[in-house]
Residue, then its C-alpha position, 0 to 999 in steps of 0.5 A: x720373728x720369735x719372741x724373747x720368751x720363746x728364746x728364753x725358753x729354748x736357752x732354758x731347755x738347751x741349758x738343761x739338755x747340755x748340763x753345763x755344771x757337769x761339763x764345767x766339772x769335768x773341765x776342773x778335773x781334767x785341768x787339775x788331775x790329767x794336764x799336769x801329767x801330760x805336760x810332763x810327758x810333753x817335756x820329756x819327749x820334746x827334751x830330745x830336741x830342745x833344752x828342757x828349760x826352754x820348753x818349760x818357760x814356753x809352754x807355761x807361758x802359753x798356758x798362762x795366756x790361755x789359762x791365767x797366771x794363777x791357774x799356771x802357778x797351781x799346775x806348777x805346784x801340782x807338777x813339783x808335788x809329782 
């Protein structure tokens, strides 16, 4: 059985190797700059088959469940600015 110290040492080693701060920055960048254009394209493509307003409502509802209401409001603000 491994000791607490060895588990902690291994966790610290993996933390340094995986560089979670860089990954968090990449995730924030993607969410802020890449996601809105992707959402615009999705709405345009699916509006061929379904009412665009319905698509937007369902899409943002799903995003709110995953990302939270505040993040969705920010995404909507970015999309309106494009």
